[in-house]
C-alpha positions in Angstrom: -5.0 13.7 1.2 -1.9 12.8 4.4 -2.9 9.3 4.7 -6.2 6.5 4.5 -7.1 4.3 6.6 -8.2 0.5 6.2 -9.3 -1.8 8.2 -10.3 -5.8 8.0 -10.2 -8.8 9.8 -7.8 -11.7 10.1 -8.9 -14.5 8.3 -8.3 -18.1 9.7 -6.8 -18.6 6.3 -4.0 -16.1 7.3 -2.6 -18.0 10.4 0.3 -20.5 10.9 -0.3 -23.7 12.9 0.7 -21.3 15.6 -2.8 -18.9 14.5 -0.3 -16.0 13.8 -1.0 -14.3 11.5 1.9 -15.8 8.8 4.5 -12.9 7.9 4.2 -12.9 4.2 -0.1 -12.0 4.6 1.5 -8.2 5.8 2.5 -7.5 2.0 -1.2 -8.4 0.9 -2.6 -6.3 3.3 -0.7 -3.6 2.1 -1.9 -4.1 -1.2 -5.3 -3.5 -0.2 -4.3 -0.5 1.6 -2.5 0.9 -1.0 -5.3 0.3 -3.6 -8.0 2.1 -1.0 -5.9 5.0 -0.9 -5.7 5.5 -4.7 -9.1 5.0 -4.5 -10.1 7.5 -1.7 -7.7 9.9 -3.5 -9.7 9.5 -6.8 -7.4 7.3 -8.5 -9.0 3.7 -9.7 -6.1 1.5 -10.4 -8.0 -0.5 -12.8 -8.7 2.9 -14.6 -5.0 4.0 -14.6 -4.4 0.6 -16.6 -6.8 0.2 -19.0 -7.2 3.6 -19.3 -3.7 5.3 -19.4 -1.9 2.5 -20.0 0.3 3.1 -16.8 1.2 -0.2 -14.7 3.0 0.0 -10.8 5.3 -2.3 -11.0 6.7 -3.2 -7.3 10.2 -3.1 -7.9 11.5 -2.7 -3.6 9.2 -3.8 -0.3 10.4 -3.7 3.6 8.8 -4.5 6.6 9.9 -4.4 10.5 7.7 -6.8 12.2 6.8 -5.6 16.1 4.1 -7.8 17.6 2.2 -10.7 16.3 -1.6 -10.3 15.1 -3.5 -12.9 15.3 -6.8 -15.0 14.4 -9.9 -12.6 14.1 -8.5 -9.5 15.3 -9.4 -6.4 13.5 -6.2 -4.1 11.8 -5.8 -1.1 10.7 -3.8 -0.7 7.8 -2.8 3.6 7.4 -1.4 4.1 4.3 0.3 7.4 2.8 3.3 8.6 0.6 6.3 8.6 1.5 8.2 9.5 -1.3 7.6 10.3 -5.3 8.2 11.9 -8.3 6.7 11.4 -11.8 8.4 8.3 -12.8 7.8 6.1 -9.4 6.2 6.4 -5.9 6.8 5.0 -2.6 3.8 4.0 -0.7 4.8 3.8 3.3 2.2 1.3 6.0 1.9 1.4 9.7 -0.8 -1.7 10.5 -1.9 -1.7 13.9 -3.7 -4.3 16.1 -7.3 -1.7 16.0 -8.3 -2.2 19.7 -5.4 -2.3 21.7 -3.1 0.0 19.1 -0.4 -2.3 19.0 1.9 -1.7 16.1 2.3 -4.9 14.2 4.1 -3.9 11.4 5.9 -0.7 9.5 6.6 -1.0 5.9 7.2 0.5 2.3 6.9 -0.3 -1.4 8.3 1.5 -4.0 6.9 1.4 -8.1 7.8 2.5 -10.6 5.1 4.1 -13.3 5.9 1.2 -16.5 3.6 1.9 -20.2 2.8 -1.2 -21.7 6.2 -1.9 -23.1 7.5 -2.6 -19.2 9.9 0.3 -20.0 9.6 3.5 -17.1 7.0 6.2 -17.9 6.4 9.1 -16.3 2.7 9.1 -14.8 0.2 11.6 -16.6 0.1 15.1 -15.2 -3.5 14.8 -14.5 -2.9 12.1 -11.3 0.1 13.8 -10.0 -2.1 15.6 -7.7 -3.1 12.7 -6.0 0.6 12.3 -5.0 1.5 15.6 -3.7 2.8 17.2 -2.0 5.5 14.2 -1.7 6.1 15.4 -6.0 6.6 19.1 -5.4 10.8 20.0 -4.3 
């Protein structure tokens, strides 16, 4: 799967006094995009954690804000794998206003695969195809 798109509508609680989305909410939306990307690819975070003891720990995040989202805007979160190896994965995001297609934010989150002991751990082989072709090469 090259990418996955998830849509949602901006809730009033996600905006500031000016009616503009508070900047930290974009990171929560990236999480929504990431979880839905994995689900669409056949991987549920819950199963990975419960059955395999693998946790995805956020170790780095970044965002470039281009245009504000406002209350009641419909937005689309496009998520894809930017880079991966058996010990880490970088998800990339493009968040757009759905009607006009304005780019609101582009960003990334970098994750290490950890075991239950919170030490780096390789992703089990059977899940690696989800992160292909980023794992190739």
